[in-house]
BAVOZA-708726 format. One record per atom (N, C-alpha, C): residue in one letter; x, y, z. Coordinates in pm, whole numbers, padded with zeros to 5 digits, always signed. Example, Ala and Ser with C-alpha at 12.3 -4.5 7.8 and 13.67 -1.06 7.14 Angstrom:
// residues 2
A+01319-00569+00780A+01230-00450+00780A+01320-00330+00780S+01285-00225+00708S+01367-00106+00714S+01290+00003+00787
//
This chain:
// residues 379
X+00054-00117-00040X-00024-00010+00050X+00073+00108-00047X+00048+00232-00038X+00116+00371-00067X+00040+00461-00016X+00111+00585-00007X+00017+00703+00069X-00017+00781-00002X-00149+00831-00062X-00139+00886-00179X-00108+01032-00181X-00030+01116-00202X-00045+01278-00199X-00173+01318-00287X-00120+01443-00170X-00290+01525-00291X-00326+01654-00197X-00382+01709-00117X-00431+01838-00066X-00624+01741-00050X-00658+01802+00041X-00786+01759+00126X-00879+01796+00006X-00884+01822-00064X-01009+01786-00204X-01113+01730-00272X-01167+01716-00334X-01203+01619-00385X-01166+01571-00506X-01173+01465-00474X-01077+01338-00556X-01089+01351-00731X-00916+01347-00775X-00941+01413-00899X-00900+01256-01011X-00869+01304-01108X-00830+01211-01214X-00737+01099-01190X-00770+00955-01218X-00681+00847-01153X-00520+00846-01198X-00533+00729-01116X-00367+00705-01014X-00292+00639-01205X-00166+00728-01189X-00101+00746-01343X+00055+00674-01261X+00044+00573-01235X+00232+00528-01179X+00295+00570-01243X+00437+00610-01195X+00543+00657-01191X+00661+00566-01266X+00726+00577-01381X+00776+00508-01474X+00914+00434-01317X+00952+00336-01367X+01051+00306-01293X+01196+00330-01278X+01281+00322-01218X+01401+00392-01226X+01485+00249-01258X+01609+00219-01426X+01661+00172-01459X+01808+00197-01378X+01890+00134-01308X+02019+00152-01347X+02093+00122-01481X+02184+00237-01525X+02264+00149-01607X+02348+00106-01633X+02363+00002-01719X+02474-00099-01742X+02407-00251-01779X+02478-00349-01784X+02388-00493-01844X+02294-00520-01711X+02221-00624-01785X+02106-00668-01655X+02109-00827-01770X+02164-00891-01699X+02167-01058-01731X+02030-01105-01719X+01959-01098-01606X+01846-01153-01549X+01777-01092-01465X+01619-01074-01516X+01531-01086-01407X+01534-01179-01272X+01591-01065-01177X+01546-01218-01082X+01386-01259-01042X+01423-01394-00989X+01274-01413-00950X+01193-01367-00843X+01100-01352-00809X+01027-01349-00714X+01056-01365-00542X+01047-01456-00576X+01154-01571-00476X+01279-01441-00433X+01342-01450-00484X+01558-01412-00452X+01488-01317-00405X+01380-01157-00379X+01334-01119-00261X+01290-01124-00143X+01364-01074-00029X+01304-01124+00109X+01160-01025+00097X+01094-01150+00154X+00985-01084+00166X+00997-00984+00312X+01039-00962+00408X+01107-00913+00543X+01086-00727+00367X+01169-00754+00320X+01281-00612+00270X+01163-00548+00237X+01085-00657+00107X+00981-00517+00044X+00938-00407+00084X+00909-00325+00013X+00848-00225+00080X+00809-00159-00079X+00643-00075-00116X+00604-00029-00169X+00697+00110-00230X+00661+00122-00334X+00703+00253-00480X+00605+00395-00443X+00697+00519-00436X+00552+00621-00430X+00445+00696-00530X+00352+00654-00558X+00286+00751-00678X+00210+00834-00654X+00241+00933-00741X+00148+01071-00765X+00008+01099-00731X-00075+01129-00682X-00212+01146-00679X-00262+01285-00730X-00335+01326-00760X-00390+01435-00796X-00468+01507-00643X-00567+01579-00667X-00647+01608-00584X-00683+01515-00490X-00738+01497-00338X-00820+01429-00280X-00700+01429-00163X-00806+01389-00015X-00723+01371+00064X-00623+01278+00117X-00553+01303+00201X-00403+01212+00206X-00490+01063+00263X-00418+00933+00180X-00467+00828+00175X-00337+00724+00154X-00433+00574+00202X-00322+00501+00150X-00447+00407+00108X-00313+00376-00055X-00372+00356-00177X-00335+00189-00191X-00417+00137-00217X-00365-00025-00255X-00333-00070-00387X-00255+00003-00443X-00181-00048-00562X-00036-00141-00541X-00072-00247-00629X+00032-00347-00655X+00150-00280-00685X+00256-00288-00604X+00373-00228-00698X+00464-00385-00700X+00608-00371-00776X+00716-00451-00742X+00781-00422-00623X+00817-00514-00579X+00917-00486-00377X+01042-00419-00437X+01106-00306-00377X+01189-00219-00348X+01288-00255-00247X+01394-00314-00221X+01522-00366-00112X+01507-00185-00027X+01515-00222+00072X+01495-00082+00144X+01622+00078+00135X+01740-00052+00111X+01887-00021+00152X+01935+00052+00020X+01864-00047-00132X+01911+00015-00259X+01831+00000-00308X+01730+00049-00275X+01572+00105-00417X+01581+00180-00423X+01518+00285-00508X+01495+00335-00610X+01545+00521-00532X+01624+00613-00487X+01626+00706-00434X+01513+00779-00475X+01459+00797-00577X+01382+00890-00629X+01249+00828-00544X+01155+00727-00484X+01105+00689-00397X+01089+00707-00256X+01139+00759-00196X+01160+00785-00091X+01147+00924-00085X+01080+01033-00047X+00998+01108-00007X+01011+01147+00131X+01032+01285+00212X+00981+01260+00292X+00872+01332+00356X+00766+01372+00299X+00708+01435+00308X+00593+01334+00374X+00475+01356+00479X+00392+01249+00545X+00250+01253+00425X+00228+01347+00351X+00128+01289+00203X+00175+01200+00108X+00314+01230+00104X+00413+01077-00011X+00494+01052+00052X+00473+01026+00187X+00553+00873+00170X+00539+00780+00155X+00633+00653+00147X+00606+00495+00113X+00514+00479+00222X+00445+00350+00242X+00406+00266+00349X+00368+00155+00296X+00474+00086+00448X+00487-00073+00439X+00320-00065+00385X+00321-00245+00432X+00161-00249+00459X+00115-00269+00591X-00006-00217+00593X-00027-00152+00762X-00095-00290+00805X-00118-00314+00951X-00234-00401+01026X-00331-00282+01057X-00467-00354+01000X-00550-00243+00977X-00595-00211+01181X-00620-00128+01190X-00620+00064+01081X-00506+00134+01100X-00376+00051+01161X-00286+00134+01156X-00171+00158+01068X-00102+00244+01037X-00022+00296+00947X+00110+00307+00960X+00191+00231+00827X+00296+00225+00922X+00396+00341+00848X+00446+00432+00882X+00516+00541+00834X+00672+00582+00868X+00730+00509+00743X+00906+00511+00775X+00909+00637+00813X+00840+00760+00758X+00929+00845+00782X+00924+00910+00948X+00790+00886+01004X+00728+00940+01093X+00847+00952+01221X+00835+01045+01295X+00965+01094+01376X+00946+00957+01510X+01064+00864+01525X+01086+00750+01631X+00998+00815+01752X+00938+00734+01851X+00951+00709+01971X+01060+00750+02043X+01099+00812+02088X+01183+00720+02193X+01178+00671+02350X+01257+00586+02396X+01210+00530+02513X+01130+00635+02642X+01035+00568+02740X+01007+00701+02822X+01079+00767+02920X+01219+00675+02960X+01256+00777+03022X+01313+00895+02944X+01352+00896+02820X+01409+01021+02739X+01289+01105+02759X+01159+01123+02738X+01036+01206+02667X+01009+01307+02737X+01039+01396+02659X+01015+01562+02749X+00927+01521+02839X+00980+01611+02942X+00869+01596+03092X+00887+01439+03162X+00941+01344+03104X+00986+01255+03210X+00830+01164+03143X+00850+01008+03196X+00802+00895+03158X+00610+00910+03231X+00590+01016+03284X+00438+01001+03309X+00372+01090+03244X+00505+01221+03151X+00427+01347+03088X+00329+01268+03003X+00213+01373+02975X+00101+01307+02836X+00176+01363+02720X+00235+01276+02646X+00361+01336+02544X+00325+01202+02372X+00352+01271+02250X+00322+01236+02154X+00426+01342+02100X+00504+01168+01950X+00587+01259+01896X+00519+01300+01711X+00383+01327+01708X+00302+01340+01607X+00300+01513+01561X+00301+01582+01444X+00359+01724+01468X+00212+01685+01314X+00158+01814+01272X+00060+01868+01196X+00189+01824+01114X+00322+01884+01070X+00376+01861+00967X+00434+01786+00949X+00424+01686+00989X+00492+01545+00972X+00370+01449+00929X+00253+01434+00999X+00153+01360+01017X+00013+01414+00942X+00003+01521+00845X-00104+01602+00820X-00084+01626+00612X-00177+01554+00592X-00140+01586+00449X-00154+01692+00415X-00127+01841+00296X-00148+01979+00289X-00313+02037+00283X-00312+02136+00369X-00434+02185+00392X-00474+02220+00291X-00606+02234+00245X-00708+02182+00147X-00729+02390+00074X-00739+02408-00036X-00758+02511-00053X-00929+02477-00111X-00975+02419-00156X-01147+02401-00283X-01184+02365-00029X-01353+02332-00104X-01405+02310-00019X-01447+02421+00071X-01491+02531+00025X-01515+02641+00116X-01608+02679+00123X-01704+02622+00016X-01926+02600+00055X-01930+02503+00101X-01872+02397+00126X-01915+02315+00197X-01848+02299+00385X-01730+02348+00341X-01719+02432+00538X-01810+02507+00568X-01844+02649+00485X-01922+02671+00528X-02070+02625+00603X-02103+02562+00442X-02270+02500+00520X-02239+02357+00594X-02136+02286+00637X-02095+02236+00776X-02115+02301+00852X-02045+02363+00887X-02044+02464+00998X-02126+02584+01088X-02246+02581+00990X-02381+02640+01014X-02472+02527+01065X-02462+02376+01011X-02494+02275+01082X-02444+02221+01190X-02334+02234+01259X-02272+02184+01306X-02300+02278+01450X-02253+02409+01415X-02325+02549+01534X-02449+02545+01603X-02554+02430+01468X-02678+02456+01503X-02716+02319+01551X-02652+02188+01567X-02670+02126+01679X-02615+02170+01804X-02439+02247+01810X-02423+02247+01922X-02545+02391+02004X-02585+02467+01950X-02688+02540+02013X-02822+02402+02072X-02861+02348+01955X-02953+02226+02021X-02901+02179+02161X-02790+02128+02185X-02748+02063+02259X-02727+02116+02362X-02686+02269+02316X-02682+02361+02479X-02834+02377+02552X-02895+02368+02432X-03066+02402+02542X-03119+02264+02615X-03121+02151+02588X-03144+02045+02586X-03066+01931+02676X-02898+01969+02669X-02874+01883+02762X-02923+01910+02947X-02941+02075+02935X-02928+02082+03110X-03046+02003+03153X-03179+02049+03095X-03321+02013+03045X-03276+01781+03088X-03225+01698+02983X-03186+01598+03003X-03152+01576+03111X-03064+01643+03193X-02960+01639+03251X-03063+01584+03423X-03129+01683+03397X-03241+01665+03568X-03318+01585+03518X-03380+01476+03441X-03439+01370+03397X-03414+01276+03421X-03336+01238+03454X-03224+01112+03496X-03142+01060+03374X-03095+00957+03419X-02976+00887+03367X-03163+00807+03190X-03209+00788+03264X-03293+00670+03150X-03379+00785+03009X-03361+00914+03021X-03396+01014+02907X-03227+01098+02880X-03155+01103+02919X-03046+01166+02963X-02961+01065+02825X-02931+00973+02813X-02837+00852+02766X-02955+00839+02643X-02999+00839+02573X-03090+00879+02446X-03027+00959+02386X-03059+01110+02481X-03056+01214+02410X-02927+01279+02357X-02842+01238+02437X-02710+01273+02391X-02661+01148+02275X-02715+01044+02279X-02637+00917+02175X-02683+01005+02069X-02878+01056+02060X-02877+01139+01937X-02799+01285+01882X-02756+01332+02040X-02696+01472+01950X-02533+01448+01906X-02480+01343+01986X-02329+01257+01872X-02385+01210+01752X-02453+01190+01746X-02497+01136+01600X-02534+01259+01488X-02558+01357+01537X-02601+01471+01502X-02486+01557+01418X-02385+01530+01571X-02247+01605+01508X-02179+01578+01404X-02209+01378+01414X-02092+01364+01327X-02200+01355+01161X-02349+01334+01163X-02407+01398+01020X-02373+01540+00997X-02347+01614+01104X-02323+01755+01017X-02194+01726+01028X-02050+01684+01022X-01935+01677+00998X-01904+01636+00890X-02020+01595+00827X-02027+01440+00746X-01947+01332+00688X-01955+01275+00869X-01884+01145+00890X-01934+01033+00891X-01973+00939+00827X-02104+00804+00805X-02036+00695+00934X-02122+00684+01014X-02042+00613+01089X-02127+00420+01079X-01995+00376+01087X-02043+00225+01042X-01999+00149+01158X-02068+00075+01179X-02079-00046+01355X-02079-00146+01262X-01957-00242+01383X-01903-00388+01373X-01882-00419+01514X-02017-00534+01545X-02005-00562+01652X-02130-00557+01705X-02123-00576+01882X-02284-00563+01986X-02266-00410+02059X-02379-00419+02103X-02361-00251+02157X-02270-00251+02323X-02219-00232+02343X-02097-00111+02466X-02116-00165+02573X-02264-00186+02614X-02277-00208+02741X-02287-00352+02811X-02205-00460+02870X-02239-00591+02860X-02358-00636+02888X-02413-00784+02862X-02571-00769+02876X-02582-00794+03009X-02518-00828+03109X-02573-00861+03279X-02568-00700+03329X-02621-00574+03264X-02638-00480+03318X-02481-00407+03395X-02402-00435+03392X-02267-00415+03436X-02211-00318+03428X-02126-00215+03502X-02071-00125+03397X-01918-00161+03358X-01893-00117+03271X-01739-00122+03150X-01669-00004+03123X-01515-00001+03147X-01410+00029+03085X-01432+00005+02950X-01493+00149+02856X-01428+00138+02711X-01299+00228+02671X-01205+00117+02587X-01119+00170+02567X-01100+00167+02439X-01019+00306+02364X-01007+00294+02190X-00869+00411+02242X-00763+00356+02116X-00696+00483+02115X-00714+00571+02020X-00671+00672+02073X-00714+00842+01991X-00667+00885+01952X-00714+00911+01792X-00616+00975+01722X-00727+01152+01669X-00790+01159+01746X-00932+01249+01685X-01016+01298+01717X-01068+01449+01675X-01172+01481+01831X-01233+01423+01768X-01294+01347+01641X-01439+01234+01625X-01462+01119+01694X-01315+01116+01770X-01332+01003+01804X-01459+00955+01938X-01463+01094+02056X-01535+01115+02171X-01715+01104+02092X-01760+01197+01977X-01866+01119+01940X-01907+01057+01885X-01797+00984+01838X-01841+00853+01786X-01851+00724+01904X-01761+00736+02035X-01828+00684+02133X-01955+00722+02206X-01991+00836+02169X-02123+00900+02211X-02224+00843+02143X-02207+00818+02028X-02315+00792+01952X-02380+00634+01929X-02209+00530+02014X-02256+00438+02079X-02324+00369+02202X-02322+00521+02247X-02408+00426+02388X-02345+00547+02546X-02459+00566+02651X-02462+00639+02742X-02284+00647+02747X-02175+00688+02707X-02037+00682+02848X-02010+00809+02840X-01937+00795+02977X-01926+00894+03058X-01763+00903+03038X-01745+01038+02970X-01604+01016+02944X-01507+01056+03056X-01355+01043+03025X-01274+01056+03153X-01152+01205+03011X-01205+01243+03032X-01121+01412+02996X-00985+01432+03070X-00889+01515+03034X-00810+01617+03041X-00884+01721+03118X-00862+01797+03211X-00893+01893+03226X-00884+02034+03162X-00825+02041+03089X-00840+02139+03003X-00963+02180+02904X-00998+02016+02896X-01155+02039+02849X-01265+02107+02921X-01280+02108+02987X-01337+02193+03090X-01332+02344+03066X-01254+02382+03036X-01230+02556+02975X-01270+02592+02835X-01270+02477+02763X-01345+02488+02595X-01499+02549+02626X-01502+02663+02504X-01649+02764+02508X-01690+02661+02500X-01845+02652+02515X-01969+02621+02507X-01930+02474+02512X-01834+02365+02480X-01803+02199+02502X-01783+02181+02621X-01680+02295+02700X-01646+02226+02820X-01780+02229+02889X-01862+02317+02911X-02012+02349+02961X-02059+02195+02929X-02082+02185+02793X-02214+02026+02798X-02133+01923+02810X-01983+01899+02836X-01916+01795+02872X-01913+01773+02993X-01924+01896+03117X-01922+01855+03249X-02085+01853+03313X-02171+01938+03240X-02340+01886+03239X-02358+01744+03224X-02314+01661+03134X-02276+01527+03104X-02198+01424+03198X-02152+01417+03317X-02082+01367+03346X-01949+01326+03349X-01896+01474+03244X-01801+01406+03282X-01696+01441+03336X-01585+01280+03354X-01443+01271+03486X-01346+01351+03395X-01298+01448+03450X-01201+01540+03418X-01038+01488+03519X-00953+01465+03449X-00847+01453+03526X-00742+01535+03479X-00635+01582+03586X-00579+01669+03541X-00398+01598+03523X-00313+01594+03399X-00269+01535+03354X-00081+01542+03413X-00141+01671+03451X-00047+01694+03575X+00017+01693+03657X-00102+01693+03738X-00061+01685+03895X-00143+01498+03924X+00012+01445+03940X-00001+01283+03977X-00073+01268+04173X-00057+01347+04190X-00130+01380+04364X-00270+01343+04353X-00327+01393+04268X-00444+01385+04255X-00518+01230+04185X-00452+01207+04130X-00452+01088+04029X-00526+00946+04059X-00433+00948+04271X-00580+00815+04288X-00737+00874+04367X-00748+01029+04341X-00859+01090+04333X-00978+01049+04204X-00950+01106+04114X-00950+00997+03967X-01015+00893+03933X-00901+00815+04009X-00917+00654+03970X-01024+00583+04128X-01030+00644+04215X-01191+00626+04298X-01312+00627+04237X-01302+00747+04167X-01420+00861+04034X-01456+00730+03972X-01348+00677+03883X-01389+00634+03845X-01424+00481+03877X-01357+00411+03976X-01425+00283+04055X-01588+00313+04071X-01563+00446+04143X-01726+00408+04200X-01849+00456+04073X-01770+00544+03935X-01910+00493+03843X-01897+00387+03777X-01791+00303+03766X-01819+00174+03731X-01931+00027+03792X-01880+00140+03946X-01977+00004+04051X-02116+00064+03997X-02135+00157+03949X-02251+00270+03941X-02321+00182+03835X-02281+00088+03741X-02302+00060+03642X-02272+00120+03461X-02158+00212+03497X-02190+00283+03392X-02083+00266+03277X-02114+00296+03218X-01989+00261+03107X-01866+00417+03129X-01779+00400+03111X-01722+00484+03134X-01608+00480+03018X-01562+00609+02969X-01445+00600+02811X-01356+00682+02810X-01220+00579+02789X-01125+00628+02818X-01033+00610+02719X-00921+00716+02660X-00838+00663+02627X-00709+00661+02666X-00703+00549+02677X-00558+00548+02733X-00442+00599+02696X-00434+00606+02587X-00260+00664+02558X-00255+00816+02608X-00350+00903+02653X-00357+00996+02722X-00371+01132+02640X-00346+01108+02486X-00333+01212+02459X-00350+01174+02311X-00334+01216+02162X-00386+01214+02050X-00267+01164+01945X-00250+01054+01907X-00151+01032+01791X-00196+01023+01662X-00160+01012+01545X-00155+01038+01386X-00210+00901+01342X-00139+00781+01432X-00198+00623+01406X-00106+00498+01306X+00009+00607+01251X+00117+00566+01233X+00183+00514+01325X+00173+00592+01408X+00270+00563+01563X+00096+00579+01678X+00119+00432+01727X+00055+00390+01902X+00057+00435+01992X+00078+00554+02074X+00110+00493+02239X+00136+00358+02282X+00153+00431+02426X+00175+00298+02549X+00041+00327+02603X+00018+00271+02621X-00156+00237+02759X-00110+00299+02828X-00165+00373+02938X-00133+00424+03132X-00245+00323+03175X-00160+00275+03265X-00282+00214+03334X-00328+00230+03492X-00309+00344+03487X-00420+00367+03645X-00525+00356+03617X-00619+00396+03443X-00779+00326+03450X-00789+00213+03460X-00705+00133+03428X-00730-00011+03451X-00697-00074+03577X-00669+00035+03676X-00671-00047+03802X-00779+00015+03831X-00904+00142+03809X-01038+00168+03893X-01106+00063+03792X-01095-00005+03682X-01194-00161+03628X-01143-00252+03712X-01007-00272+03754X-00973-00389+03947X-01090-00325+04023X-01020-00253+04036X-01110-00219+04204X-01209-00236+04152X-01313-00217+04113X-01494-00208+04073X-01504-00315+03994X-01405-00445+03980X-01395-00599+03923X-01532-00565+03798X-01478-00523+03735X-01561-00454+03577X-01507-00487+03504X-01496-00522+03378X-01490-00573+03233X-01404-00444+03163X-01377-00492+03098X-01298-00356+03001X-01372-00406+02854X-01449-00314+02761X-01458-00316+02638X-01406-00206+02527X-01362-00342+02464X-01195-00223+02376X-01294-00269+02271X-01250-00138+02142X-01316-00066+02028X-01249+00049+01984X-01261-00068+01858X-01118-00024+01725X-01159+00112+01647X-01141+00196+01601X-01159+00334+01528X-01089+00344+01451X-01124+00313+01311X-01046+00358+01165X-01120+00439+01133X-01068+00560+01059X-01148+00666+00984X-01129+00637+00875X-01180+00644+00749X-01135+00621+00623X-01173+00728+00540X-01160+00752+00426X-01194+00810+00247X-01388+00730+00261X-01452+00779+00124X-01595+00685+00137X-01498+00525+00036X-01425+00568+00045X-01372+00477-00072X-01275+00341+00001X-01266+00400+00129X-01177+00262+00232X-01059+00313+00257X-01041+00382+00164X-00871+00450+00265X-00834+00491+00332X-00762+00446+00475X-00734+00518+00557X-00667+00667+00519X-00683+00746+00626X-00584+00898+00605X-00572+00901+00778X-00479+01036+00745X-00462+01079+00844X-00551+01225+00872X-00657+01226+00776X-00696+01438+00741X-00759+01429+00854X-00799+01345+00970X-00890+01406+01058X-00800+01405+01177X-00697+01400+01188X-00567+01354+01340X-00615+01454+01377X-00564+01475+01524X-00569+01606+01631X-00469+01613+01702X-00322+01623+01654X-00190+01615+01715X-00130+01751+01705X-00007+01711+01780X+00068+01814+01820X+00006+01994+01852X+00027+02063+01809X-00028+02224+01851X-00070+02243+01790X-00168+02195+01640X-00338+02224+01628X-00386+02279+01746X-00506+02358+01677X-00606+02360+01748X-00750+02305+01715X-00819+02360+01819X-00938+02210+01771X-01011+02276+01656X-01052+02411+01622X-01077+02483+01510X-01010+02455+01382X-00862+02415+01384X-00814+02427+01256X-00838+02283+01237X-00826+02174+01304X-00859+02041+01248X-01053+02015+01280X-01120+02096+01317X-01249+02092+01288X-01253+02092+01136X-01210+02233+01094X-01256+02262+01009X-01150+02218+00861X-01094+02157+00867X-01019+02048+00814X-01105+01945+00802X-01161+01852+00843X-01241+01763+00826X-01391+01786+00739X-01397+01976+00776X-01531+01989+00745X-01542+02025+00594X-01379+02068+00538X-01367+02036+00379X-01362+01943+00307X-01327+01890+00358X-01324+01686+00304X-01435+01709+00236X-01518+01604+00180X-01600+01532+00089X-01692+01437+00186X-01661+01382+00240X-01667+01295+00356X-01550+01197+00398X-01622+01139+00502X-01572+01070+00624X-01593+00933+00632X-01535+00828+00631X-01607+00700+00684X-01536+00610+00836X-01582+00617+00929X-01581+00623+01047X-01607+00454+01069X-01527+00351+01077X-01513+00231+01140X-01526+00177+01255X-01611+00111+01327X-01579+00068+01463X-01652-00024+01508X-01523-00110+01541X-01526-00225+01570X-01537-00252+01735X-01678-00253+01790X-01657-00315+01908X-01609-00474+01962X-01544-00452+02015X-01510-00636+02079X-01539-00662+02174X-01536-00808+02191X-01546-00859+02269X-01509-00869+02430X-01574-00810+02573X-01523-00793+02703X-01404-00878+02701X-01283-00794+02817X-01199-00858+02839X-01220-00867+02941X-01233-00941+03081X-01262-00989+03163X-01163-01057+03299X-01130-00950+03382X-01023-00927+03479X-00988-01021+03576X-00876-01130+03530X-00896-01300+03617X-00850-01264+03804X-00870-01340+03836X-00840-01349+04002X-00716-01263+04050X-00640-01300+03920X-00466-01245+03956X-00380-01193+03813X-00520-01059+03815X-00461-01039+03668X-00420-00850+03766X-00333-00820+03702X-00289-00707+03762X-00311-00551+03651X-00284-00455+03627X-00366-00394+03584X-00279-00311+03460X-00100-00329+03450X-00035-00401+03381X-00105-00499+03250X-00108-00610+03319X-00171-00710+03213X-00297-00717+03139X-00347-00659+03203X-00506-00615+03170X-00457-00472+03081X-00422-00423+03090X-00378-00312+02987X-00307-00380+02908X-00234-00419+02875X-00202-00477+02732X-00265-00585+02690X-00348-00696+02771X-00441-00765+02680X-00546-00660+02614X-00616-00517+02680X-00716-00469+02620X-00669-00398+02480X-00516-00376+02521X-00455-00276+02391X-00442-00351+02215X-00437-00521+02257X-00425-00543+02164X-00518-00579+02086X-00614-00641+02175X-00725-00630+02093X-00834-00515+02098X-00759-00378+02078X-00784-00276+02001X-00691-00300+01873X-00623-00299+01887X-00524-00305+01748X-00535-00397+01674X-00616-00513+01709X-00572-00655+01653X-00722-00728+01697X-00795-00637+01626X-00952-00654+01633X-00993-00795+01597X-01068-00857+01626X-01175-00988+01590X-01219-01006+01479X-01241-01028+01357X-01372-01051+01275X-01468-01024+01400X-01562-00959+01297X-01661-00858+01368X-01821-00932+01209X-01915-00921+01319X-02006-00937+01229X-02067-00837+01122X-02137-00837+01061X-02210-00771+00961X-02229-00634+00979X-02132-00501+00900X-02173-00367+00951X-02319-00291+01003X-02287-00210+01022X-02438-00148+01035X-02450-00031+01042X-02481+00076+00939X-02494+00182+00941X-02520+00265+01023X-02487+00328+01110X-02572+00442+01220X-02563+00570+01160
//
């Protein structure tokens, strides 16, 4: 697979592969396919006209990384050669490497990601202005309705608040041009217990996606509370806020999560503690899983994959680095459309001797390597 280059506008003409580079001199024979080691095979780069930065499944001849065509190595995120990814992750050989936790800025406990808009996002689109205006108006209308309805729904209890929030989250996705496709069963366990809902975090879209699946109480960073309108709505819906810099307050946050799980709530957590673009993924913090162990609650893994309407993964919706919320939302609104495919995995039950490290590792593996799910349902 290769990453197709182009701005975030409408798709243009068909692919036209680049002519292969041939070294000068005599060539006695063409090596057989078996002569090229499978582990060293990487695709070449193909240029694609207008369209979001995506992965293209165009089969190309293998090229050894150390001796391949030097013109095939392009160090721009929208044109980088990609090895075959394991769905939904994208292997990005030009991505900044993630150093060991002990070498990261702020130390091993700080929320940190190597992803930046310059390295991970496609070029900003210069088209789709009318689409941006239309969708922005629709999104603001949904938020205005939410500001009026959510306080009333909160007073009427969870039986009313849950369906209202689910409807509003789905309306946010529709207004932004995101089609939600769900595979697998509901988030809540069949026996009525609470569950810790975990997923990788790449985009602002992840939050309304989880909210569209069920009445999820999110665990969010403290800064979200200060966001205009969104912070007030988050507080009204029972969001739990965590101070990522204040480790002394972490036991209280874990206790609050455990209490919500014991009460039968679905607590949504992004254990990476910050956003990554999907080319690399962060380690899972273990504190939320301690809450699940304390409450005796299972973990529900959820895999979220954002693609273009024709099914090619894209990083155009990623919210990384120094990006503002307005910038990342605007990028999504300009796109012709996105598809968010969600796989709801089977429950991960903590065993009698399971510690939080083992539980986090099991949940991470289920999120990043989901098992085959049932037929898709468009929400």
